[in-house]
N, C-alpha and C positions, 0 to 999 in steps of 0.2 A: 756266083753272083754276089754273095755277101762280101767276099774279098775285094772284088772290083768296085763295088759301091763304096765300101769303107775307104778304099784308096782315093776315091774321088772326094768323098765327104766323111772325114774321120769322126765328125760329130753326129752323123746320122743315127737315128734310132731304127734299127733293122728288126723287122718282125718276120717270124715264120707263121703263116696264117692259113687256116683251113676251116672248112665246114665239117670235116670228118673228125668227130671227137671219139672215134673208136680207138682200140689199142693200136691200130695201124699208125695213127698220128703220133702216139707216144713213142712207138718204135722209130718213126722218122726223126723225131726230135732227138731221141737217144743216139741214133746213128750220126746225125749232124754234129751233135756235141762231141761225140767220140772222135769224129774226124777233124775236130778243131774249128768247126764253124762257130763264129762268135755271134750267137743269137742274143739280141738285147731283150726281146719281148716275145711271148707266145701269144699269137692271135687266135681267137676262137669266134667262129661265126655261129649264130643261132637263128637261122631263118626258120621260124616256127609256123610254117604254113600248114602243118598237119596238126597243130594244137600246141598250146603252151606247155613247156617242159615241166613247169612247177618248181617250187623251191628245192625239193629233194633231189631231182635230177641235176638241177643247176649247181647245187652244193656238191654233189658227187663229181661233176665234171671239174669244178674248181679244185677239189681235193686231189683228184688224180693228176692234174697238171701243176699244182703248186709244188710238187715234189722236185721239180727242176730248179727251184729257187730263182725263178725269173718272174718279172712282172707279167701279168696277164691283161691283155686288152680284149674286151668283147667288141669285135670290130664291125660286125654286121648283124644287127638285131632287128627282127621283124616278128610281129604278132598280128595276125590278120583280124580284121573287123567285119568279115563276111563269113561265108561258109568255109569250112576247113577242107583242105586238099585231101583227097582220098588216101587212106593209110597204105594202100598197096603201091603207090608211086614211090619208087626208089630215088630217082634223080629228079629234084624239083623242076629242072628245066624241061622235063617230059610232060609236065602238066600245062598244056596250052589251051587257054580259053579266051574267047573274044571279049567276054564281059565277066567281071568278077566283082560285083558291087558290095559295098558295105551294107549292113543291115542295122536297124536300131538295136536289136539284141546283141549283135556282133560288136557294135561300137561300145556298148556297156561292158561286155566281156573283155574286150581289148583294153579299155581304160583300167579296169580292175587288175588285169593280168600284167600290164606294163608297170603299174605302180609296185606290184609284188615282185616282179622281175628286178626292177631297179633297186628296191630295198634289199633283195637277196644279194645282188652283186655288190652294192655299196657296203654291206656288212663284212666283206672280206678285204683286208688290207692289201692282199696280193693283186686285187683287181684295181688297175690304175687308170683305165680309160674305158668308156662305153660309147659306141657310135650307133645311133639309130639309122636304119637303112630306109630311105625314101621319105622325103618331107611330106609328100601327098600320095594319096591312094592312086593305084594304077601304074606305078613305076615298074620296077623289076618284076617280070613275069605277069604283069597286069594285076598284081595282088593288091587287095585293099589293106595295105599295111602302113599307111602314112600316119603322120601326126595330124594331118588335115585331110579332108575329103578331096576327091578328085577335082572338084570345082574350087578348091582352096578355102572352103568354108570350115568353120570350127566344128569339131566333133567332140564328144565328151572327153577324150584324151587330151586334146589341145586346150580345152577349157580348164581341165584339171592342172595342166602344166603352167598355166598363167596364174593360178591361185597361190 
């Protein structure tokens, strides 16, 4: 796929992107590079529906993947502003709820954690891009992980972003 895409657009920036930040993803990257696949960027998804990773885990992930000497894009970032998904859920797609509302405490927690997450990411020169996933609550998996509430009103996070 990389070869065909590069043939069509030699200037394209091609990412290998996954939510799996386990050693299996590192092995995949190693295998691709060993096979001559020209990866431009490593993509990392951080759907934190089960709770904020925290600076230590985020820094650990960055350290593990920076060894490839490729830029890192944090391509899909979510931190929820409602209750956390149960820890026993392995695949986030398996958590299907009809309503998953934001809560005042959750919104305050999200606002603090997002600021800390961005500060952690921006402290590392290897991190070249950050993409927030879902502008408003209720998007992917119905999660309250937007920069805005589901009705598009401002939450503490969106208020802080404007400051």
